[in-house]
Backbone bond lengths (Angstrom), bond angles and torsions (degrees), N, CA, C in turn:
res aa  C-N    CA-C-N  psi(-1)  N-CA   C-N-CA  omega(-1)  CA-C   N-CA-C  phi
1 X - - - 1.435 - - 1.517 109.74 -
2 X 1.265 114.00 148.77 1.452 120.80 -177.01 1.517 109.91 -108.42
3 X 1.320 116.30 157.83 1.464 121.37 176.94 1.516 111.93 -91.44
4 X 1.282 118.70 13.31 1.459 120.91 179.88 1.520 109.71 -74.13
5 X 1.319 117.02 154.17 1.452 121.28 -174.71 1.525 113.89 -60.35
6 X 1.342 118.11 -29.63 1.454 117.28 -177.15 1.525 112.21 -70.68
7 X 1.350 118.27 -21.29 1.461 121.69 178.30 1.528 112.18 -97.55
8 X 1.302 117.57 -3.34 1.464 121.00 -175.87 1.531 110.62 -97.13
9 X 1.342 116.26 53.11 1.455 120.48 -177.20 1.529 112.70 -72.59
10 X 1.305 118.31 -19.16 1.467 121.04 -179.84 1.532 111.45 -73.66
11 X 1.298 117.80 -26.74 1.457 121.04 -177.17 1.520 113.07 -99.37
12 X 1.312 116.40 4.82 1.469 118.30 179.19 1.518 109.91 -68.10
13 X 1.283 114.02 143.65 1.460 118.90 177.27 1.521 108.60 -75.83
14 X 1.314 114.26 142.38 1.458 119.35 178.91 1.528 108.70 -70.54
15 X 1.321 116.28 146.04 1.468 118.08 176.77 1.524 110.02 -63.80
16 X 1.324 116.28 149.96 1.471 118.69 -179.16 1.524 110.04 -57.51
17 X 1.306 114.43 146.44 1.457 120.18 -179.37 1.523 109.83 -66.69
18 X 1.303 115.49 134.48 1.458 119.50 179.38 1.519 111.03 -72.99
19 X 1.352 117.54 -21.94 1.461 118.85 179.54 1.525 111.28 -65.81
20 X 1.320 118.04 -35.33 1.463 120.66 177.60 1.525 110.19 -65.96
21 X 1.323 116.40 -39.90 1.454 120.27 178.57 1.529 110.64 -66.87
22 X 1.331 117.34 -41.49 1.456 119.81 179.60 1.529 110.98 -69.52
23 X 1.337 117.62 -30.51 1.457 120.19 177.01 1.522 110.14 -64.06
24 X 1.317 116.33 -43.22 1.461 119.80 178.08 1.521 109.57 -63.32
25 X 1.297 117.21 -41.09 1.457 121.05 179.13 1.526 110.42 -65.45
26 X 1.329 117.22 -40.45 1.461 120.97 178.64 1.530 110.64 -65.64
27 X 1.323 117.32 -42.43 1.463 120.57 176.25 1.526 110.97 -59.75
28 X 1.324 115.44 -45.64 1.456 120.24 -179.18 1.531 110.67 -63.35
29 X 1.334 116.75 -41.83 1.469 120.58 179.14 1.524 110.86 -64.09
30 X 1.333 117.00 -38.99 1.457 119.87 177.89 1.529 110.53 -65.88
31 X 1.314 117.02 -38.47 1.459 120.53 176.83 1.519 111.89 -62.80
32 X 1.320 116.56 -42.05 1.474 120.95 177.03 1.526 110.13 -63.54
33 X 1.343 116.91 -39.52 1.458 120.45 177.12 1.530 110.69 -60.40
34 X 1.323 116.71 -41.08 1.476 120.25 176.69 1.525 110.49 -59.58
35 X 1.327 116.40 -41.28 1.463 119.50 178.54 1.531 111.10 -65.85
36 X 1.335 117.69 -40.48 1.468 120.32 178.71 1.532 111.54 -65.85
37 X 1.321 117.32 -32.52 1.461 120.31 178.90 1.527 112.39 -69.43
38 X 1.322 116.72 -13.26 1.464 119.35 175.74 1.528 111.55 -66.44
39 X 1.324 117.48 -29.27 1.476 120.74 -178.10 1.524 111.02 -64.21
40 X 1.360 119.68 -55.36 1.474 116.94 177.60 1.522 112.90 -65.23
41 X 1.323 116.76 -29.50 1.466 119.67 177.59 1.522 110.09 -62.04
42 X 1.315 116.86 -44.05 1.465 120.20 178.59 1.527 111.69 -66.68
43 X 1.337 116.67 -36.61 1.465 119.56 178.28 1.528 110.83 -65.45
44 X 1.337 117.21 -44.56 1.464 120.10 177.14 1.527 110.80 -64.64
45 X 1.315 116.84 -39.61 1.460 120.52 179.77 1.522 110.51 -63.14
46 X 1.330 116.51 -40.02 1.460 119.74 177.92 1.528 110.42 -64.24
47 X 1.337 116.96 -41.51 1.466 120.34 177.14 1.518 112.17 -61.98
48 X 1.333 116.49 -42.11 1.462 120.11 177.36 1.528 111.33 -65.52
49 X 1.324 116.12 -36.07 1.462 119.86 177.35 1.533 110.12 -64.10
50 X 1.319 116.83 -42.36 1.468 120.32 178.53 1.530 110.54 -64.67
51 X 1.333 117.47 -38.44 1.465 120.52 176.40 1.526 110.86 -63.33
52 X 1.329 116.54 -40.21 1.459 120.37 178.98 1.529 110.51 -63.72
53 X 1.319 116.37 -39.20 1.471 119.72 176.86 1.525 109.95 -63.97
54 X 1.348 116.22 -41.70 1.470 119.16 178.29 1.523 111.67 -63.58
55 X 1.334 117.19 -32.78 1.460 120.55 -179.19 1.521 112.47 -71.12
56 X 1.322 118.42 -10.69 1.460 120.49 177.19 1.524 110.89 -59.49
57 X 1.331 116.57 -30.80 1.460 120.22 178.21 1.523 111.85 -67.85
58 X 1.334 116.06 -24.24 1.465 120.14 -173.12 1.524 112.65 -111.37
59 X 1.317 118.12 18.74 1.446 120.37 172.49 1.519 115.96 107.61
60 X 1.302 118.83 13.31 1.468 119.83 175.90 1.526 109.01 -68.00
61 X 1.317 116.15 153.08 1.458 120.53 179.60 1.531 109.49 -131.90
62 X 1.321 115.83 -172.23 1.458 121.58 -175.64 1.526 111.54 -62.90
63 X 1.345 117.14 -30.35 1.466 119.77 -178.81 1.523 111.79 -67.59
64 X 1.327 117.31 -25.65 1.470 119.75 174.64 1.526 110.16 -66.16
65 X 1.325 116.47 -37.46 1.461 120.29 177.17 1.525 111.43 -71.51
66 X 1.329 116.33 -38.35 1.467 120.06 177.99 1.527 109.77 -64.04
67 X 1.330 117.00 -43.94 1.462 120.35 177.88 1.520 111.13 -62.39
68 X 1.324 116.76 -45.20 1.465 120.10 178.50 1.533 110.02 -58.07
69 X 1.326 116.55 -45.93 1.464 120.30 -179.15 1.524 111.42 -63.09
70 X 1.321 117.17 -42.58 1.461 121.41 179.92 1.524 111.03 -64.46
71 X 1.315 117.52 -46.35 1.465 120.67 -178.08 1.526 110.86 -66.73
72 X 1.327 116.87 -40.36 1.467 120.38 179.17 1.523 110.53 -68.16
73 X 1.313 117.12 -42.24 1.457 120.83 179.38 1.528 111.22 -63.37
74 X 1.318 116.88 -36.31 1.465 120.07 -179.62 1.525 110.98 -63.35
75 X 1.325 117.98 -53.94 1.468 119.80 -177.30 1.522 110.80 -67.70
76 X 1.328 116.95 -37.74 1.458 120.29 178.05 1.528 110.41 -63.01
77 X 1.327 117.07 -42.42 1.469 121.11 179.59 1.516 111.94 -66.25
78 X 1.327 116.83 -40.35 1.462 119.76 178.30 1.514 110.34 -59.57
79 X 1.321 117.05 -46.92 1.468 120.29 -179.28 1.528 111.85 -68.10
80 X 1.319 117.13 -44.15 1.458 120.95 -177.04 1.533 111.69 -65.94
81 X 1.319 116.81 -47.98 1.465 119.99 -178.52 1.526 110.59 -69.01
82 X 1.334 117.64 -36.74 1.470 119.54 175.44 1.522 110.61 -63.06
83 X 1.331 116.56 -41.67 1.465 120.09 176.81 1.510 111.66 -61.56
84 X 1.323 116.90 -44.42 1.475 120.23 176.98 1.523 111.07 -61.61
85 X 1.328 116.65 -41.13 1.463 120.81 -178.15 1.530 111.00 -64.33
86 X 1.324 116.85 -47.26 1.462 119.99 -175.61 1.521 113.82 -75.85
87 X 1.324 117.89 -24.30 1.457 119.45 176.54 1.516 112.29 -88.04
88 X 1.323 117.12 -4.57 1.458 120.63 175.73 1.507 114.92 86.56
89 X 1.310 117.88 16.51 1.465 120.83 179.56 1.526 111.09 -72.75
90 X 1.333 116.67 -32.77 1.470 120.46 -179.83 1.526 108.83 -83.30
91 X 1.321 116.31 78.92 1.464 120.82 -175.45 1.516 112.89 -84.91
92 X 1.301 117.27 -37.58 1.467 118.79 -176.65 1.525 109.95 -83.28
93 X 1.296 114.58 151.49 1.463 120.27 -179.30 1.524 110.76 -66.50
94 X 1.320 117.11 -36.59 1.466 119.47 -179.52 1.528 111.32 -66.98
95 X 1.335 117.91 -37.50 1.470 120.53 177.46 1.523 110.62 -67.09
96 X 1.323 116.25 -40.50 1.459 121.13 179.90 1.527 110.68 -65.52
97 X 1.316 116.98 -48.13 1.471 120.84 -179.18 1.527 110.51 -67.41
98 X 1.322 117.55 -41.45 1.468 120.69 177.42 1.519 112.19 -61.80
99 X 1.324 116.75 -40.73 1.466 120.44 178.39 1.517 111.02 -65.64
100 X 1.326 116.49 -42.44 1.462 119.94 178.60 1.519 112.11 -63.77
101 X 1.327 116.45 -43.50 1.465 120.15 178.79 1.521 110.38 -64.79
102 X 1.334 117.53 -38.47 1.464 120.52 177.21 1.523 110.67 -61.19
103 X 1.346 117.29 -45.43 1.467 120.10 179.63 1.525 111.35 -63.19
104 X 1.303 116.59 -42.46 1.465 119.62 179.36 1.529 110.53 -64.00
105 X 1.321 116.90 -43.87 1.468 121.15 -178.43 1.515 111.82 -64.88
106 X 1.329 117.01 -48.54 1.467 119.09 -177.64 1.528 110.36 -67.33
107 X 1.323 117.31 -31.86 1.463 120.00 178.04 1.523 111.17 -69.85
108 X 1.317 117.83 -38.21 1.470 120.38 178.40 1.524 110.44 -68.29
109 X 1.327 117.22 -41.19 1.473 120.10 175.94 1.531 109.26 -62.32
110 X 1.337 116.77 -40.30 1.457 121.80 176.89 1.527 110.48 -61.84
111 X 1.326 117.35 -41.58 1.464 121.48 179.13 1.527 111.32 -61.32
112 X 1.314 116.14 -44.92 1.467 120.14 178.63 1.526 110.26 -61.67
113 X 1.322 116.66 -43.67 1.461 120.89 178.86 1.523 111.28 -64.14
114 X 1.337 116.73 -39.84 1.471 120.58 179.26 1.526 110.81 -63.76
115 X 1.335 117.11 -43.06 1.466 119.04 179.19 1.526 111.02 -63.99
116 X 1.327 117.07 -36.67 1.459 119.90 176.30 1.525 109.92 -63.91
117 X 1.345 116.80 -45.29 1.471 120.73 178.56 1.528 111.49 -62.44
118 X 1.332 116.42 -40.89 1.465 119.75 -179.28 1.523 111.49 -67.12
119 X 1.323 116.47 -37.59 1.468 120.09 176.80 1.527 109.89 -62.51
120 X 1.335 115.51 -42.23 1.466 120.14 178.70 1.530 110.77 -66.16
121 X 1.332 117.61 -40.71 1.470 121.05 179.05 1.524 111.36 -63.27
122 X 1.321 117.42 -40.34 1.464 120.13 178.61 1.523 110.08 -59.61
123 X 1.321 116.45 -40.59 1.463 119.94 178.04 1.518 111.98 -68.41
124 X 1.335 117.06 -40.33 1.463 120.92 -179.46 1.524 111.97 -67.62
125 X 1.322 117.02 -33.64 1.471 120.76 -178.43 1.522 112.28 -86.03
126 X 1.326 116.35 -6.19 1.460 120.33 178.54 1.518 113.34 72.50
127 X 1.324 116.85 30.71 1.466 119.88 -179.81 1.523 110.73 -116.53
128 X 1.300 116.11 34.30 1.465 120.71 -178.15 1.520 112.05 -63.32
129 X 1.343 117.37 -25.16 1.451 120.25 -179.31 1.521 113.21 -76.79
130 X 1.321 117.44 -18.87 1.461 121.11 -179.59 1.530 109.47 -74.29
131 X 1.320 116.32 145.15 1.468 119.14 -178.05 1.531 110.79 -70.63
132 X 1.328 114.96 156.92 1.463 120.25 179.25 1.522 111.03 -62.69
133 X 1.326 117.73 -36.80 1.466 120.13 -179.32 1.517 111.83 -63.76
134 X 1.329 116.99 -40.85 1.462 119.87 176.39 1.523 110.28 -65.66
135 X 1.310 116.51 -39.51 1.463 120.86 179.13 1.529 111.13 -66.48
136 X 1.340 117.36 -39.22 1.462 120.71 178.82 1.523 112.22 -69.95
137 X 1.316 117.88 -19.36 1.460 121.81 178.86 1.527 111.55 -70.69
138 X 1.315 117.36 -24.70 1.459 120.80 179.27 1.529 109.29 -62.83
139 X 1.337 118.10 134.39 1.476 119.86 179.47 1.527 113.22 -58.76
140 X 1.320 116.90 -36.75 1.470 118.69 -178.82 1.523 111.44 -66.49
141 X 1.322 116.64 -19.45 1.462 120.20 -179.72 1.519 111.46 -92.70
142 X 1.331 117.03 -53.35 1.464 118.50 -172.93 1.526 112.93 -73.70
143 X 1.317 118.48 -24.01 1.474 119.70 177.98 1.524 111.53 -66.09
144 X 1.310 116.74 -32.99 1.464 120.09 177.76 1.521 111.61 -68.10
145 X 1.325 115.68 -34.18 1.457 119.78 -179.49 1.523 112.31 -79.06
146 X 1.339 117.04 -26.92 1.463 120.14 -179.06 1.525 111.24 -62.48
147 X 1.318 117.78 -38.49 1.463 121.32 177.97 1.524 110.51 -60.52
148 X 1.305 116.16 -40.89 1.462 120.64 -178.63 1.525 110.20 -64.96
149 X 1.323 116.73 -46.81 1.466 120.10 179.40 1.524 110.89 -65.35
150 X 1.327 116.89 -35.11 1.459 120.87 176.27 1.524 110.74 -63.14
151 X 1.319 117.21 -40.08 1.462 120.75 177.04 1.515 112.37 -62.23
152 X 1.327 117.29 -39.54 1.469 120.90 178.27 1.524 109.76 -66.48
153 X 1.326 117.14 -44.03 1.475 121.33 -179.55 1.527 110.70 -63.19
154 X 1.324 116.89 -45.59 1.467 120.33 179.05 1.524 110.28 -62.67
155 X 1.328 117.42 -39.95 1.456 120.64 177.35 1.522 111.81 -59.44
156 X 1.339 117.05 -45.11 1.467 120.30 177.84 1.528 111.68 -65.03
157 X 1.326 117.27 -38.63 1.465 119.73 179.64 1.527 111.83 -67.53
158 X 1.321 117.03 -35.71 1.462 119.88 177.57 1.530 110.16 -68.18
159 X 1.329 116.64 -39.70 1.462 119.04 177.43 1.518 110.19 -64.12
160 X 1.319 116.35 -43.87 1.462 120.28 -178.00 1.518 112.05 -70.93
161 X 1.300 116.17 -35.39 1.463 125.70 -176.65 1.478 107.78 63.57
């Protein structure tokens, strides 16, 4: 036997695993999907903005616009930062941690605003006597809060990487 490279098949390095390459491709594809989901998000946000303008005739105030902006910014930020994370744009640790903290912060502010809105809705619907747990069981109530908790979870996952 010779020590030439063509006879040294036992010491050859194994080719890189294709699963690692496909994982990167899957992450990148998911990031692109997050970016594509920004388009319908912006369309829905524009529709909600137009509805808020229409509600000015019926007693809407500046806080309706602030709430709309906060809710739209939250979902837009979740999609945008998730897209950046999965496509590998957030390379530095400070950008990753800053993005995660931003998502957590905006989601907590959103949560506080949602609880204020829900308290007001309970009063408007005349169901103040019903317990909060029964009220949170309603799909129209708990679905709004799920987005907020999802934003906090995604923020922590981005920080942790």
